[in-house]
Residue frames as a rotation matrix with the C-alpha (Angstrom) as fourth column:
MET 1
0.969 -0.234 -0.085 -15.36
-0.194 -0.495 -0.847 -9.84
0.156 0.837 -0.525 -8.15
THR 2
0.527 -0.850 0.005 -11.75
0.814 0.506 0.285 -10.83
-0.245 -0.146 0.959 -8.86
ASN 3
0.618 -0.387 -0.684 -9.09
-0.211 -0.920 0.330 -8.15
-0.757 -0.059 -0.650 -8.74
LYS 4
0.896 -0.396 -0.199 -6.82
-0.194 0.053 -0.980 -7.65
0.399 0.917 -0.030 -11.70
THR 5
0.680 -0.722 0.127 -3.37
0.150 0.306 0.940 -9.25
-0.718 -0.620 0.316 -11.16
LEU 6
0.842 -0.501 -0.199 0.01
-0.340 -0.207 -0.917 -8.72
0.418 0.840 -0.345 -12.73
GLU 7
0.717 -0.666 -0.203 3.53
0.687 0.629 0.363 -10.09
-0.114 -0.400 0.909 -12.41
ILE 8
0.771 -0.583 0.257 6.55
-0.490 -0.800 -0.345 -7.91
0.407 0.140 -0.903 -11.53
ASN 9
-0.194 -0.976 0.094 10.00
-0.882 0.132 -0.452 -9.48
0.429 -0.171 -0.887 -11.24
GLY 10
-0.641 -0.075 -0.764 8.49
-0.046 0.997 -0.059 -12.93
0.766 -0.003 -0.643 -10.72
GLU 11
-0.883 0.404 -0.237 6.06
0.302 0.102 -0.948 -11.86
-0.359 -0.909 -0.212 -7.99
VAL 12
-0.400 0.830 0.388 2.32
0.678 -0.016 0.735 -11.56
0.617 0.557 -0.556 -8.42
PHE 13
-0.932 0.154 -0.328 0.41
0.116 -0.730 -0.673 -8.46
-0.343 -0.666 0.663 -7.30
GLU 14
-0.156 0.936 0.315 -3.27
0.978 0.100 0.185 -7.59
0.141 0.337 -0.931 -7.36
ILE 15
-0.795 -0.043 0.605 -4.62
0.100 -0.993 0.062 -4.11
0.598 0.110 0.794 -7.84
VAL 16
-0.072 0.740 -0.669 -6.70
0.971 0.206 0.124 -3.02
0.229 -0.640 -0.733 -4.85
THR 17
0.379 0.241 0.894 -8.08
0.062 -0.970 0.236 0.24
0.923 -0.033 -0.382 -3.40
THR 18
-0.597 -0.580 0.554 -6.85
-0.448 -0.332 -0.830 1.76
0.666 -0.744 -0.061 -0.17
HIS 19
0.178 0.762 0.622 -9.99
-0.979 0.072 0.192 0.41
0.101 -0.643 0.759 1.52
ASP 20
0.825 0.129 -0.550 -8.81
-0.210 0.974 -0.087 -3.18
0.524 0.187 0.831 0.74
LEU 21
-0.129 -0.988 -0.087 -5.42
-0.216 0.114 -0.970 -2.78
0.968 -0.106 -0.228 2.44
ARG 22
0.917 0.391 -0.079 -4.91
-0.054 0.319 0.946 -4.54
0.395 -0.864 0.313 5.78
ILE 23
0.391 -0.779 0.491 -2.19
-0.876 -0.152 0.457 -4.82
-0.281 -0.609 -0.742 8.42
GLY 24
0.092 -0.464 0.881 0.38
-0.070 0.880 0.471 -7.39
-0.993 -0.105 0.049 7.26
ASP 25
0.894 0.229 0.384 -0.16
0.361 0.135 -0.923 -6.75
-0.263 0.964 0.038 3.56
VAL 26
-0.276 -0.948 -0.158 2.93
0.426 -0.268 0.864 -6.12
-0.861 0.172 0.478 1.43
ILE 27
0.842 0.540 -0.006 2.53
0.253 -0.404 -0.879 -3.52
-0.477 0.738 -0.477 -1.29
GLN 28
-0.275 -0.867 0.415 4.78
0.907 -0.090 0.412 -2.48
-0.320 0.490 0.811 -4.14
CYS 29
0.838 0.503 -0.210 4.89
0.423 -0.843 -0.333 1.26
-0.344 0.190 -0.919 -4.76
ASN 30
0.841 -0.507 -0.190 7.30
-0.530 -0.701 -0.478 2.90
0.109 0.503 -0.858 -7.17
GLY 31
0.259 -0.761 -0.595 9.64
-0.262 0.537 -0.802 -0.11
0.930 0.363 -0.060 -6.94
CYS 32
-0.686 -0.467 0.558 9.66
-0.633 0.005 -0.774 -0.28
0.359 -0.884 -0.299 -3.13
LEU 33
-0.103 0.612 -0.784 8.20
0.308 0.769 0.560 -3.20
0.946 -0.184 -0.268 -1.19
MET 34
-0.668 -0.057 0.742 6.54
-0.593 -0.562 -0.577 -2.11
0.450 -0.825 0.341 2.04
GLU 35
-0.553 0.509 -0.660 4.86
0.656 0.754 0.032 -4.05
0.515 -0.415 -0.750 4.81
LEU 36
-0.113 0.623 0.774 1.77
-0.314 -0.762 0.567 -2.38
0.943 -0.178 0.282 6.29
ARG 37
-0.655 -0.291 -0.697 1.85
0.504 0.519 -0.690 -2.39
0.563 -0.804 -0.193 10.09
SER 38
-0.695 0.537 -0.478 -0.95
0.307 -0.379 -0.873 -0.04
-0.650 -0.753 0.098 11.19
ARG 39
-0.606 0.572 0.553 -4.27
0.611 -0.110 0.784 1.09
0.509 0.813 -0.283 9.79
ASN 40
-0.663 0.450 -0.598 -6.47
0.243 -0.626 -0.741 4.11
-0.708 -0.637 0.305 10.52
GLU 41
-0.607 0.536 0.587 -9.70
0.668 -0.056 0.742 5.22
0.430 0.843 -0.324 8.90
ARG 42
-0.545 0.507 -0.668 -12.01
0.354 -0.583 -0.731 8.17
-0.760 -0.635 0.138 9.25
ALA 43
0.504 0.784 0.364 -14.80
0.749 -0.185 -0.637 9.90
-0.431 0.593 -0.680 7.37
ASP 44
-0.614 -0.626 0.481 -13.67
0.784 -0.553 0.281 12.36
0.090 0.550 0.830 4.69
ASP 45
0.221 0.727 -0.650 -15.26
0.789 -0.525 -0.319 15.50
-0.573 -0.442 -0.690 6.13
ILE 46
-0.373 -0.442 -0.816 -13.37
-0.065 -0.865 0.498 17.79
-0.926 0.239 0.294 3.75
ASN 47
-0.944 -0.113 -0.311 -14.20
-0.308 -0.043 0.951 16.42
-0.121 0.993 0.005 0.31
SER 48
-0.212 0.930 0.300 -17.56
-0.344 0.216 -0.914 14.71
-0.915 -0.297 0.274 0.99
ASN 49
-0.300 0.073 -0.951 -17.40
-0.952 0.047 0.303 12.62
0.067 0.996 0.055 -2.16
ALA 50
0.710 0.689 -0.146 -18.57
-0.693 0.721 0.029 9.16
0.125 0.081 0.989 -3.22
PHE 51
0.182 -0.737 -0.650 -15.14
-0.317 0.582 -0.749 7.54
0.931 0.343 -0.128 -2.73
GLY 52
0.680 0.271 -0.681 -15.65
0.405 0.636 0.657 6.85
0.612 -0.723 0.322 0.98
ASN 53
0.951 -0.249 -0.181 -13.52
0.107 -0.282 0.953 7.18
-0.289 -0.927 -0.241 4.05
VAL 54
0.448 -0.893 -0.041 -9.90
-0.713 -0.329 -0.619 8.26
0.539 0.307 -0.785 4.16
VAL 55
0.974 -0.210 -0.081 -7.52
0.222 0.832 0.508 5.41
-0.039 -0.513 0.857 5.09
TRP 56
0.435 -0.899 0.047 -3.90
-0.725 -0.381 -0.574 5.73
0.534 0.215 -0.818 6.11
LEU 57
0.976 -0.188 -0.106 -1.39
0.215 0.884 0.415 3.03
0.016 -0.428 0.904 6.98
ARG 58
0.404 -0.913 -0.050 2.27
-0.710 -0.348 0.612 2.90
-0.576 -0.212 -0.790 7.96
GLY 59
0.982 -0.133 -0.135 4.34
-0.009 0.682 -0.731 1.29
0.190 0.719 0.669 5.20
TYR 60
0.485 -0.853 0.190 7.77
-0.479 -0.078 0.874 -0.01
-0.731 -0.515 -0.447 6.30
PRO 61
0.352 -0.418 -0.837 10.32
-0.866 0.194 -0.461 -0.85
0.355 0.888 -0.294 3.57
ILE 62
0.856 -0.002 0.517 11.21
-0.261 0.861 0.436 -4.54
-0.447 -0.508 0.737 3.73
THR 63
0.476 -0.798 0.371 14.31
0.879 0.421 -0.223 -4.26
0.022 0.432 0.902 1.58
ASP 64
-0.199 -0.618 -0.760 17.06
0.505 -0.729 0.461 -1.67
-0.840 -0.292 0.457 1.24
ASP 65
-0.846 -0.089 0.526 15.85
0.528 -0.282 0.801 -0.92
0.077 0.955 0.286 -2.30
LEU 66
-0.386 0.714 -0.584 13.47
0.184 -0.561 -0.807 2.06
-0.904 -0.419 0.085 -2.11
GLY 67
0.167 0.440 0.882 12.89
0.963 0.118 -0.241 1.99
-0.210 0.890 -0.404 -5.87
VAL 68
-0.357 -0.260 0.897 12.28
0.587 -0.810 -0.001 5.58
0.727 0.526 0.442 -6.98
ILE 69
0.796 0.596 -0.104 10.93
0.434 -0.444 0.784 6.70
0.421 -0.669 -0.612 -3.59
PRO 70
0.044 -0.800 0.598 13.31
-0.231 -0.590 -0.773 9.35
0.972 -0.104 -0.211 -2.27
ALA 71
-0.412 -0.301 -0.860 14.74
0.704 0.493 -0.510 8.48
0.578 -0.816 0.009 1.15
GLY 72
-0.981 0.002 0.192 13.50
-0.094 -0.878 -0.470 11.87
0.168 -0.479 0.862 2.31
TRP 73
-0.149 0.987 -0.062 9.91
-0.550 -0.030 0.834 10.63
0.822 0.158 0.548 1.97
LEU 74
0.213 0.152 -0.965 10.60
0.589 0.768 0.251 8.29
0.779 -0.622 0.074 4.93
THR 75
-0.408 -0.396 0.822 10.52
-0.206 -0.838 -0.506 11.28
0.889 -0.376 0.261 7.24
ARG 76
0.477 0.634 0.609 8.33
-0.747 -0.073 0.661 9.79
0.463 -0.770 0.439 9.92
ASP 77
-0.722 -0.632 -0.283 9.81
-0.309 0.660 -0.685 7.75
0.619 -0.407 -0.672 12.77
ASP 78
0.366 0.863 -0.347 7.59
-0.012 0.377 0.926 5.43
0.930 -0.335 0.149 14.82
GLU 79
0.881 0.110 0.459 7.77
-0.442 -0.149 0.884 4.70
0.165 -0.983 -0.083 18.54
THR 80
0.746 -0.629 0.220 10.81
0.435 0.710 0.554 2.42
-0.505 -0.317 0.803 18.01
GLY 81
0.059 -0.744 -0.666 12.68
-0.325 -0.645 0.692 4.84
-0.944 0.175 -0.279 15.75
SER 82
-0.443 -0.149 0.884 11.89
0.667 0.604 0.436 2.89
-0.599 0.783 -0.168 12.58
ARG 83
-0.704 0.135 -0.697 11.21
-0.442 -0.852 0.281 4.97
-0.556 0.506 0.660 9.47
TYR 84
-0.340 0.666 0.664 8.02
0.706 0.647 -0.288 4.50
-0.621 0.371 -0.690 7.49
TRP 85
-0.984 0.163 0.075 6.09
-0.048 -0.646 0.762 5.98
0.172 0.746 0.643 4.59
LEU 86
-0.486 0.874 0.032 2.50
-0.202 -0.076 -0.976 7.03
-0.851 -0.481 0.213 5.05
VAL 87
-0.926 0.318 0.201 0.28
0.326 0.409 0.852 5.12
0.189 0.855 -0.483 2.59
GLN 88
-0.568 0.732 -0.377 -2.96
0.082 -0.405 -0.911 6.98
-0.819 -0.548 0.170 2.24
GLY 89
-0.941 0.305 -0.150 -6.06
-0.223 -0.222 0.949 7.35
0.256 0.926 0.277 0.11
ASN 90
-0.214 0.942 0.259 -9.75
-0.758 0.007 -0.652 6.69
-0.616 -0.336 0.713 -0.34
GLY 91
0.266 0.418 0.869 -11.71
0.139 0.875 -0.464 4.25
-0.954 0.245 0.175 -2.47
ARG 92
0.961 0.074 -0.267 -10.36
-0.232 -0.308 -0.922 5.88
-0.150 0.948 -0.279 -5.62
ALA 93
0.154 -0.986 -0.063 -6.67
-0.983 -0.160 0.087 5.34
-0.096 0.048 -0.994 -4.90
SER 94
0.955 0.143 -0.259 -5.16
-0.195 0.962 -0.189 2.02
0.222 0.231 0.947 -6.06
TRP 95
0.166 -0.886 0.433 -2.22
-0.916 0.024 0.401 -0.03
-0.366 -0.463 -0.808 -4.85
LEU 96
0.200 -0.214 -0.956 -0.32
-0.524 0.801 -0.289 -3.17
0.828 0.558 0.048 -5.85
ARG 97
0.328 -0.027 0.944 -0.70
-0.902 0.286 0.322 -5.76
-0.279 -0.958 0.070 -3.08
ARG 98
-0.638 -0.664 -0.389 1.51
-0.737 0.674 0.059 -8.90
0.223 0.324 -0.919 -3.16
VAL 99
0.589 0.807 -0.044 -0.36
-0.795 0.588 0.149 -12.14
0.146 -0.053 0.988 -3.62
TYR 100
-0.497 -0.718 0.487 0.89
-0.797 0.600 0.072 -15.41
-0.344 -0.352 -0.870 -2.13
GLY 101
-0.154 0.391 0.908 0.29
0.015 0.919 -0.393 -18.89
-0.988 -0.046 -0.147 -3.50
PRO 102
-0.719 -0.119 0.685 -0.71
0.631 0.301 0.715 -20.04
-0.291 0.946 -0.141 -6.98
VAL 103
0.070 0.696 -0.715 -2.40
0.038 -0.718 -0.695 -17.23
-0.997 0.022 -0.077 -8.85
ARG 104
0.036 0.011 0.999 -3.38
0.983 0.177 -0.037 -16.82
-0.178 0.984 -0.004 -12.47
VAL 105
-0.697 -0.338 -0.632 -2.21
0.249 -0.941 0.229 -13.48
-0.672 0.003 0.740 -13.87
THR 106
0.258 0.875 0.410 -5.07
0.857 -0.012 -0.515 -11.56
-0.445 0.484 -0.753 -15.54
ASP 107
-0.694 -0.491 0.526 -5.01
0.689 -0.663 0.291 -8.70
0.206 0.565 0.799 -18.04
């Protein structure tokens, strides 16, 4: 199955679930570009639904433009003192992941 793609400011992104996100991916969220540098996953013991495990990743802004994400949301500091945003969800949550190379934009 091919993911739906779209173009934002000359860059192509595909719509994926949290389960599809990997370390090194760049996502666009609320106008902010973030590089994912860690990934954790565990069973959702609280909701027990059909959307699978809970996944959380550290998203580090790669530009000074945070879009509409308030700077206060970057409240976590990692081991080096760098600030990051916690990207989290299950198989129901969707994200815009940057695509590299020639891609045909789909509707």
